[in-house]
N, C-alpha and C positions, 0 to 999 in steps of 0.2 A: 267916395269909397272910404270904408273904415280903415283905420290904421292897422288893425289886425289882418284884414284881408290883403292889404298891400304887403305886409310882412310875409304872408303865406304865399302870395304870388312870387315873391322873391325866392322863397325856399324851393318852389317848383322849378323856377328858372335855373337856379344854381344846380339842382340835381340833374335836370334834363341836359344842361350844357356839358355834363360829364359822361353822358352815355357813349359807350363804344359802338362801333359800326355794326357788329354782329348782333348785339342786343337790340339796337334800333331795328334791324331787319326782323328779328324774332318778335318783337313787341308790336311794331306798327305795320310793317309790310305784310305780316300774317293776317291782317284784316282786309286784305285786298285780294279777293278770289279771281282766278283767271280760268276757271273751268265751270261749265254748266252741269247740273245734275237733275235727275228726275226725282221729284219730291212731292208726294201727295198729289199726283197727277199734274204737277206743274213742271215746266222747265225753270229751274231756279238756281240762283247764286248759292243757295244753302243746301248742303247735303242733308239727307234724312238722319236726324239724331235727336236725342232728348234735349238738346240745347236750343232747338227752334220749335216753337209751338205756334198755333194760330196763324199758319201760313196761308196767304191768300194769293190768287192770281191778280194780275195788275188791274183788271176791270173791277173786281170785288174791292180791292184795296182803295181805289180812287173814290169809292162811295163813302168810305169812312175816314179818308185822309184829313178832312177838315174838322173832324170831331174827336181828335186825339186827347183833348183835355178830359174826356170822360174816363180815360185810362190813367188813373193817378193813385197814389197811396200816401199814407202818412210816413214820415221818417221815424225809424226806430233808432238803430245805432250803427249797423254794419253797412258799409258801402257795398260790399259784395252781395249781401243778402237783399238789400233794398233794391239796388239797380237790377240785379239778376231777376228778381221777382217781377219788376215792371217790364223788363225785356221779354220775359216769358208770356205775360198775359197781353201785351200789346200786339196788335196785328202787324205782320211782317209781309211786305210785298215780295213776291217770288223773285223779282228782279227790280232794280231801281230804274223806273221809267217816269219821267216828269214832264209836265206841261203837255204839249201837243205831239209827243212822240208817237210814231206809228210804224207798223210793220217791222218791229225790232224785237220780236219775242226771244231771239237767241242772242241777246246782247245785254249788257249791264251798265248801270250808271250813265244812262242816256237822257239828255235833256233837249227837248224841242228839236228833234231830228227824226229822220226816217230811213228805212231800208238799211238798218245796221245789222251785221251778222258776225257773231263771235268777236265783238269789239267792246272796248271798255273806255269809259270817260269820254263820250262824244257829246259835245255841248254846242247848242245854238245854231240851228238851221243848217245842219249837215245832212248829206244823204249819200247813199251808195257807199257805205263804209264797211269794209270786210277785214277781219283779222287785224285790227289796228288798235292803238292805245293813244288816248289823249288827243283827240281831233276836235278843234274848236273854231268857231266863227266862219260860217258859210263855206265849208269845204265840201267837195264832192268827188266821187270816184277815187277813193283812197284804199289801197290794198297793202297789207303787211307793212304798215308804217307806224311811226310814233312821233308825237309832238308836231303835228301839222296844223297850221293856222292861217287865218286871214285870207279867205277867198282862194285858197289853193285847190287845184283840181288835177286829176290824172297823175296820181303819185303812186309809185310802186317800190316797195322794199326800200324805203328811205326814212330819214329821221331829221328832226329839227328843220322843217320846211316852212317858209313864211311867204305869203303873197306870190306864189309861183305856180307854174303849170307844166305838165309833161316832164316830170322829174323821175328818173329811174335809177335805182341802186346808188343813191347819193345821200349826202348829209350836209346840214348847215348851208342851205341854199335860200337866198332871199331875193325877192323881186326878179326872178329869172325864169327862163322858159327853155324847154327842149334840152335837158341836161342828162347825161349818162355818166355813171361811175366817177362822180366828182365830189369835191369837198370844199366848203368855204368859198362860195361864189356869191357875188352881189351884182345885180343889174347885168347879168350875162344871158346870152342865149346861144343855142347850138354849140355846146361844148361837150367834149368827151375826155374822160381821164385827166381832168384838170384840177388844180388846187390853188386856192388863194388868189383868185382873179376878181377884178372889178371892171365893169363896163367893157366886156370883151365878147366877141362873137366869132364863130367858126374856128375854134381852137381845139387841138388834140394834144394832150400832154403839155399844155401851156404854149404850144407853138401855133402861130397864126397861119391860116390857110385862106385861099379864096373860097368863095361859096361852092364853086364847082368841085374844087379839090376836096373840100370838107365832105360834101355829100357822097362822093365816090369812096373816100376812105371810111366814112360811117357805114356804108352798106357792107363793105368788106368786114369791118369789125363786128357788126351785129349778126353776121352769118355764124360766127363762132360761139354758139350758145354754151358750149362746154366750159368756156372761160368766164362766163358771166359772174358766177359766184366768186371766182378768184379775183376778178376785177374789183368786186365789191369789197372783199376783205382787205385789199390793198389800200383802199381809201377810207376804211372804217376806223379812222383815227383822226383826231383833231386836237390842235393846241388851244389854249385859252386865248380869249380876245378882250382887250381893254380891261384887264382884271389885275388886281394887286393883292398880294399877301393871300394867295389861295393855294390849295393842294388839289391834286388830281387834274383831270382834263374836262373839256367840254363845258366851259364856263364863259359867259359873255357879260361884260360890263358889271362885274362883281367885285366886292372888297371883303377881305377878312372872312374867308370861308374855308372850312375844313371838312373833307369827306363829302362828296357830292356827285351826282350825275345830272346833266342837262339843266343848267341854271342860267337864268338871264335876269339881270338887273336886281341883284340881291346884295344887301350889305349885312355883314355880321351874322354868321350862322354856322351850323355844324350838322352833319348827317341829313342831307337834303337831296331829294330826288324829284326831278320834273317840277321845278318852281320857276314861274315867270310872271312878270307883271310890271308895275310901276310903284316906286316907293316901298319896296319890300325890305323890311329891316327887322333884325333880331328874330331869326327863325331857327329853331332847333328841333331835330327829329321830326321832320315834316315831309310828306309826299303829296304830289299832285295838288299844289296850291297855286293860286294866281290872283291877278288884279292887284288891288292895293291892300297891303297887310303889314302889320307890325306886331311884335310880341306874340308869336305863334310858337307853342311848345307842345310837341307830340300831337300833331294834327295830321289827319289823313283825309284828303280830298276836301279842301275848303276853298271856295271861290268868292269873287266879288269883294267888296269892302269889308274889312274886319280888323279887330285889334283885341289884344288880350284874350286869346282863345287858348284853352288848355286841354290836352288829353281827350280829344273828341274826334268823331268821324262824320263825314258828309255834312259839313256846316256851310251854309250859304248866306252871305251878306249879313253877318251877325257879329256881335262883339260881347266881351265878358261872358264867355261860355265855358263851362267846366264839365268834363266827364259826361258828354251828351252825344246822342246819335240823331242824325237826320233832322237838323233844325234849319228853318228858313226865315230870314228877317226877324231874328230874335235877339234879345239882349238880357244879360244878367240871369242866366238860367243854369241850373245845376242838376245833374242826374236826370235829364229829360230826353224824351224820344218823340220824334215826328211832330214837333210843334211848328206852327207857322204864326208869325206876327204876334209873338208873346214876349212878355218881360216879367222878371221877378217870379220865376216859377222854380219849384223844387219837386222832383219826381212827378212832373206834369201838373202839380197843384199850384194854383195861383196864390200869391202872397202880396201883402202890401210891401212897399219898398223898405220900410223900417223893419217889419217882421221878417222879411227875407234876409236882411243883413244879420239879424240876431240868429236866425236858424243856420245860416251859412257858417257863422262863427262857431256855433256848436258842432256842426258836422265836420268842418275842417279841423277843429281841435281833436275830435275823435280819430279822424283819418291820420292826423299827425302822430297820435299815440300808437296807432296800428301800423305805422310806417307805410301807409298807402297814399299819402298826400301827393307824392311826386310820381307815382306809378301810373302806367297806362291801364287799360281795362284788364281785369283778371284773366289769366290764361284759361281758367276753367269756364269762362264765359265766351271764349272764342268759338263761333259756330262752324268754322271752316276747317277742312282738312289742310293741315300745314303744308303738305307737299303739293297742294293744288293752288297755292297762293304765290304772289309776287316775291315773297321772301325766299322761297325755294327756287323760283325762276332765276333770281340774281345769284343765290349761293346754294347750289345743290349739295354742298358738303355737310349740311346739317344732318346728323345721324338720327335714326329712329329713337335711340336711347335718350339723347338729350332733348328731343322734342316731347316724347311721351313722359319723361321725368317731370316736366313742367305742366303736364295735363293738357297739352294741345291734342286735338284730334289728328289722326294720321291715317291715310288710306294705304292699306297694305296690298290690296288686290288691284290689278290693273283696271282702268275704267272699261266697262263692257261696251263693246261696239256692236251694234245690231247690224250684222251683215247677212243679207238674204242668202238662203241656202243655195239658190241658183245663180248668185252673183259671180261675175268674172273678176278674179283678183289678178292684178298686174303688178309685178315688181317695179319699183321706181327706176331700177337700172335698165328696164326694158321699154321705157317710154318713148324711145326713138321711133318705134313703129307707128306712133300716132302723130309724129311731126314730119314735116317736109317743107319744100320750097316750091312756090309757083314758078311759072315760066320767066318771071322778072326777078326771081330770087327773093321774093318776099316770103317771110315765114307764114306757114299755115298749120292749123291743128285739126286733125280729124275729129268731127263731132261725136264719134263713137266713144271718145274719152269720157263723155258724160254718163255712159252706161256701165262703167267699170269701177271697181274699188282698187285703190293704189296702196301698196305696202312698201314703206321705205326701208332703209337698211337697218334701222333699229326695230323693225317689225311693227311699227305703228301704222294704223290704217287711216286713210283720208280719201276724200273724193274731190273732183272738180265740179263746182256748181255752175249753173248757167250764167249767172252774172259775172263770175270769174272768167269763164270761158270766153265770153264776148270781149272782156277787157284784154285778155292775153292775145287774142287774134287781132284785135284792133291795133295794138301797139307792138306787134311782132315779138312777143315775149315767149320764152320757152316754158314748157310745163314745169312746175316746181317738183323737185326731187326730194324735198324734205317735208315732213309732217308740219302742219300749220303752227303748232306750238314751238317746234324747233326753230321755225323762221322768226317767230316773235322773240325767242331768246336771243337771236342775232342782234336785235335792236338794243339789247342791253349790254352788248360787248363794247368795251373801250380799249382800243389798241390791240 
């Protein structure tokens, strides 16, 4: 590495370490869309605008995925003009679907998984995932949950679940089974309304019962569906675990962290959301990163091994990456898009190692003069509606004026919902008519619910889909009274 490059890395690091929380949300989280749009006959992560051209459906895109080096250009002098031009002419996949992903047309950032619906960041052999975020490593039947991993299954409205099954309305559950309305359990089974337990069974509110007593009390508790959400909110808080010199909550085995949500095994960082792995060190302004990483600055969705990655999105198993999009197994790349197994590239053009260093020095010198060296991607290049992204999900107080003043796109009209003219619309407050109990007081749901459209108290419309209906009936769960996006918002609440 040249001495000049090392100095400029240091400048990026120093500037990113000073970013405040709201600027981090505005810059980095606004690159994470959580709404699908109709765009050029595709269901797409991108709304229709002049900021996205050459949009392809997933099948079309896979045909050109390995030929992206043909989309390149020479460097002139402006980061904004150069990268924006490459972004405009490069093919864009309507949604991010990689490897052997199947039957997931209404989901985004899906890798090697199947049957995903309105879910995001689902990775590595997962299936039957609905309305969920960051589900990884052989998980199945996950509904309205976030950060679920390691062979977990049958999870409903829960977060930070690892190696567990049949977990409902709970959080931070590890190696446990049959848990309801609980928090911070390890190696437990058959527990309800419990907190901070290890190796326990048949407990309610941390009190031990016999199996027979527990099952009787469980049946009585689960009859009262109207209290399910209240039970959830009471446990929707958690303290830090095995962590030192940290702020905020929901952090495990971390040191020296400021401003975060959902972190595990990270040392030295600030402004981090959903980061977990091993040997994670020096991370600033990052979201959804994992595995082994160090020196990550302003990174969005970066997985597997990596080091010295700066101001980039969707980077897998790569290192020494700067201001790039969608790279896999790459190194020493600057201003690149959709490359695989490449090194020493600038604007998708191949350079020798020596020539690349000289060109990078020239580019970084100009970026430094333009005060762009430490900045994330230009606001004018952001292709998403700001109020449809995770930034607005976490902080809805961003005003139209401050968003549009920085040239972000913003959706002013409500998302159009195609409701058939002859559809039956039912208020969420009237859903009791579709729920009942059988002769043994097991909850059951009338299948006619699949034929109606539901309107919640905020006048948002949603439906119950067949896969969801089967899950609710199987596990004696009540019909949801909130729109799916409102339920996802609950997963970001701390305390």
